[in-house]
C-alpha positions as CSV (number, residue, x, y, z in Angstrom):
1,M,-0.1,0.0,0.0
2,R,3.0,2.3,0.2
3,P,3.1,3.2,-3.5
4,S,-0.6,3.8,-3.7
5,T,-0.4,6.3,-0.7
6,A,2.3,7.9,-2.2
7,V,0.7,8.4,-5.7
8,A,-2.5,9.8,-4.0
9,A,-0.5,12.0,-2.1
10,L,1.2,13.5,-5.2
11,E,-2.0,13.7,-6.8
12,R,-3.4,15.8,-4.1
13,A,-0.3,18.1,-3.4
14,P,-0.8,21.5,-4.7
15,A,1.9,23.1,-6.7
16,E,4.2,25.3,-4.4
17,G,2.9,28.9,-4.0
18,A,-0.6,27.9,-5.6
19,P,-3.6,29.8,-4.1
20,A,-5.8,27.7,-1.8
21,R,-9.0,26.6,-3.8
22,P,-12.2,28.2,-3.1
23,R,-14.8,26.3,-1.4
24,P,-17.3,24.8,-4.0
25,V,-20.5,26.3,-4.3
26,E,-22.1,22.7,-4.0
27,Q,-21.0,22.6,-0.4
28,D,-23.3,25.6,0.5
29,D,-26.2,24.1,-2.2
30,G,-25.8,21.0,0.0
31,L,-26.0,22.8,3.4
32,A,-29.3,24.4,2.4
33,A,-30.8,21.4,1.2
34,Y,-30.0,19.6,4.2
35,L,-31.3,22.4,6.4
36,W,-34.5,22.2,4.2
37,T,-34.9,18.7,4.8
38,L,-34.5,18.9,8.7
39,T,-37.2,22.0,8.7
40,H,-39.7,20.3,6.7
41,A,-39.2,17.0,8.6
42,W,-39.6,18.8,12.2
43,A,-42.6,20.9,10.8
44,R,-44.3,17.5,10.4
45,T,-43.5,16.7,14.1
46,L,-44.6,19.9,15.2
47,T,-48.1,19.5,13.1
48,L,-48.5,16.1,14.9
49,L,-48.1,17.7,18.3
50,G,-50.4,20.4,17.5
51,V,-53.1,17.8,16.3
52,T,-52.7,15.8,19.4
53,L,-52.4,18.6,22.1
54,I,-54.5,21.3,20.8
55,P,-57.8,19.1,21.3
56,L,-56.5,17.5,24.5
57,F,-56.2,21.1,26.5
58,F,-60.0,21.2,25.9
59,A,-59.9,19.2,29.0
60,L,-57.9,21.7,31.2
61,D,-60.7,24.1,29.8
62,V,-63.4,22.0,31.2
63,F,-62.1,22.2,34.8
64,M,-60.6,25.7,34.6
65,M,-63.0,27.9,32.4
66,P,-66.7,28.9,32.8
67,S,-69.2,26.5,31.5
68,R,-70.6,29.1,29.3
69,L,-67.5,29.4,27.4
70,L,-66.9,25.9,26.7
71,P,-68.6,25.5,23.7
72,R,-67.0,28.6,22.1
73,F,-63.4,27.3,23.3
74,G,-64.3,24.1,22.0
75,G,-65.2,25.7,18.4
76,Y,-61.8,27.3,18.8
77,R,-59.9,24.2,19.3
78,L,-61.9,22.2,16.7
79,E,-61.2,24.9,14.0
80,T,-57.6,25.1,14.8
81,T,-57.0,21.3,14.8
82,L,-58.5,21.2,11.5
83,L,-56.3,23.9,9.8
84,V,-53.2,22.1,11.6
85,F,-54.3,18.9,10.3
86,L,-54.5,20.1,6.8
87,Q,-51.2,21.7,7.3
88,Y,-49.8,18.2,8.2
89,L,-51.3,16.7,5.1
90,V,-49.6,19.4,2.8
91,L,-46.3,18.6,4.7
92,R,-46.7,14.8,3.8
93,R,-47.9,15.3,0.1
94,T,-44.8,17.9,-0.6
95,R,-41.2,17.9,-0.5
96,P,-39.0,20.0,1.3
97,S,-38.0,23.6,-0.4
98,R,-36.4,26.8,0.4
99,Y,-40.0,27.8,1.9
100,A,-40.3,25.1,4.5
101,F,-39.8,27.7,7.3
102,L,-43.1,29.1,6.5
103,H,-44.7,26.0,8.2
104,G,-43.6,27.4,11.5
105,Y,-45.0,31.0,11.1
106,F,-48.4,29.6,10.1
107,F,-48.8,27.0,12.9
108,S,-47.7,30.1,15.2
109,L,-50.2,32.2,13.6
110,V,-53.1,29.7,13.8
111,A,-52.2,28.5,17.3
112,G,-51.4,31.6,18.7
113,S,-54.4,33.4,17.5
114,M,-56.3,31.0,19.4
115,I,-54.8,31.4,22.6
116,A,-54.9,35.1,21.9
117,L,-58.7,35.0,21.1
118,M,-59.5,32.9,24.3
119,T,-57.8,35.6,26.5
120,T,-60.0,38.4,25.2
121,D,-62.9,36.2,26.6
122,L,-61.1,35.8,30.0
123,G,-60.4,39.3,30.9
124,G,-58.1,40.3,28.1
125,F,-54.7,41.5,29.4
126,A,-55.5,40.4,33.0
127,S,-56.3,36.8,31.7
128,P,-53.4,34.2,33.0
129,Y,-54.2,32.2,30.0
130,Y,-51.6,34.2,27.9
131,A,-49.1,31.5,29.2
132,G,-50.5,29.2,26.6
133,L,-48.4,31.6,24.1
134,N,-45.4,31.0,26.1
135,L,-46.0,27.1,25.1
136,V,-46.3,28.1,21.2
137,I,-43.0,30.1,21.1
138,I,-41.2,27.2,23.0
139,A,-42.6,24.6,20.7
140,V,-42.0,26.2,17.6
141,D,-38.8,28.0,17.9
142,L,-37.1,24.9,19.5
143,L,-38.5,22.5,17.3
144,M,-38.1,24.5,13.9
145,P,-34.4,23.9,13.0
146,W,-34.6,27.6,11.4
147,A,-32.0,30.5,11.6
148,A,-32.1,32.5,14.9
149,V,-33.7,35.6,13.3
150,H,-36.6,33.1,12.5
151,S,-37.1,32.6,16.1
152,A,-37.1,36.0,16.8
153,L,-39.4,37.0,14.0
154,N,-41.7,34.3,15.2
155,S,-41.8,35.2,18.8
156,L,-42.7,38.9,17.8
157,L,-45.7,37.7,15.6
158,I,-47.0,35.9,18.7
159,L,-46.7,38.8,21.0
160,A,-48.2,40.9,18.0
161,L,-51.3,38.7,18.3
162,Y,-51.6,38.9,22.1
163,L,-51.5,42.7,21.8
164,G,-53.5,43.1,18.7
165,F,-56.3,41.1,19.7
166,N,-56.4,42.5,23.2
167,L,-56.2,45.9,22.1
168,A,-58.7,45.6,19.3
169,W,-61.3,43.4,21.6
170,P,-63.6,45.8,24.0
171,Q,-62.5,45.5,27.7
172,A,-64.3,46.5,30.8
173,G,-61.9,48.7,31.8
174,P,-58.3,49.5,31.4
175,P,-55.9,46.6,32.2
176,P,-53.6,47.0,35.1
177,R,-50.2,48.2,34.2
178,P,-48.4,45.8,36.6
179,I,-50.3,42.6,35.0
180,V,-49.6,43.8,31.5
181,V,-46.0,44.5,32.1
182,N,-45.6,41.3,33.9
183,N,-47.1,39.3,31.0
184,L,-45.2,41.1,28.3
185,Y,-41.8,40.7,30.5
186,F,-42.5,36.7,30.5
187,L,-43.6,36.4,26.9
188,L,-40.3,38.3,25.9
189,A,-38.2,36.3,28.3
190,T,-39.3,33.2,26.8
191,A,-38.8,34.7,23.1
192,V,-35.0,35.8,24.2
193,I,-34.1,32.2,25.7
194,A,-35.7,30.3,22.7
195,T,-34.0,32.5,20.2
196,S,-30.8,31.9,22.0
197,I,-31.4,28.4,22.2
198,N,-32.1,28.3,18.4
199,A,-28.8,30.0,17.8
200,V,-26.7,27.6,19.4
201,K,-28.7,24.9,18.0
202,Q,-28.1,26.2,14.2
203,R,-24.5,26.4,14.8
204,L,-24.6,22.5,15.9
205,V,-26.5,21.5,12.9
206,R,-24.3,23.2,10.6
207,S,-21.1,21.7,12.4
208,E,-22.8,18.0,12.1
209,Y,-23.4,18.8,8.5
210,F,-19.7,19.9,7.5
211,G,-18.6,17.0,10.0
212,R,-20.5,14.6,8.0
213,E,-19.7,15.9,4.6
214,A,-15.8,15.7,5.6
215,L,-16.1,12.2,7.0
216,G,-17.6,11.3,3.6
217,R,-14.9,12.8,1.5
218,A,-12.3,11.1,3.8
219,R,-13.9,7.8,3.2
220,D,-14.1,8.5,-0.4
221,A,-10.4,9.2,-0.5
222,L,-9.7,6.1,1.4
223,W,-11.4,4.0,-0.7
224,S,-9.8,5.6,-3.8
225,E,-6.4,5.1,-2.5
226,M,-7.5,1.2,-1.8
227,E,-8.3,1.2,-5.6
228,I,-5.1,2.5,-6.5
229,A,-3.1,0.2,-4.3
230,K,-5.4,-2.8,-5.5
231,R,-4.1,-1.8,-9.1
232,I,-0.6,-1.6,-8.4
233,Q,-0.5,-4.5,-6.5
234,T,-2.2,-7.0,-9.1
235,A,-0.2,-5.3,-11.8
236,L,3.0,-6.8,-9.9
237,L,1.6,-10.3,-10.8
238,P,2.6,-12.2,-13.9
239,R,0.4,-12.0,-16.8
240,S,1.4,-15.5,-18.2
241,R,0.7,-18.8,-16.6
242,A,2.6,-21.0,-19.2
243,L,6.1,-22.3,-18.6
244,G,6.9,-24.2,-22.0
245,D,4.6,-27.3,-22.3
246,W,3.1,-26.6,-18.7
247,R,0.1,-24.5,-17.8
248,M,-0.3,-23.3,-14.5
249,A,-3.1,-21.9,-12.2
250,A,-2.6,-19.4,-9.5
251,V,-5.0,-17.2,-7.4
252,M,-4.5,-14.3,-4.9
253,L,-7.0,-13.9,-2.0
254,T,-7.0,-10.6,-0.2
255,A,-8.1,-9.7,3.2
256,D,-9.8,-6.7,2.0
257,E,-9.3,-4.6,-1.6
258,V,-5.3,-5.3,-1.1
259,G,-3.2,-7.4,1.3
260,G,-2.7,-10.9,-0.6
261,D,0.8,-12.0,0.5
262,Y,0.8,-15.0,-1.3
263,Y,0.2,-15.9,-4.9
């Protein structure tokens, strides 16, 4: 295997003083496709969780909410579940693309609107039901393997839904400022934490991709060197198997691609 290693090394060695090769564009394209695939797959997981948990939380409504609101809340949850289920079907019937991240925004829009609408029926800004929006932020921002900027924008979308619905809906009176500040503070804190975690996760995903890519290149290079070594080794064997009137048979069995010591 020494000759093959030397040949491969000579083939890979750049000329003295030659500039470093620029990084191939295909690597960036491969990373983008990898991220699209991950985002599409996790969006399917997110929608499955939504289809399961959104109706299940109605059991909590039964114990916690006034009975007069249960039919309305049941309607909210049914409509939201149907929309999320349709989103799941779309994900199953489509392939990953550069627009896969939009599924995270759509889920947040649907689930966030449902919870924000419920808070308007429960006292507006004074309702503790806003805590459900924290679950939406955590679920979407932590499950979706998208860039940190999307986590920040998605969190702002949910916050805007909460503020928009409660400001547009008529309230019995002005909400107490401490309660509003408290609710917004916890929503923003959840958004900051989720965005920070997502930023770290994005770097880990990229490191994983480039690590797997480097491992693949090393594997291909190894097998290429093994093939060269095999050709060199078999080229050393005699081609003629005749000696005068005698005909001979011979065989070489290698442990792998190369390494046969007897002929």
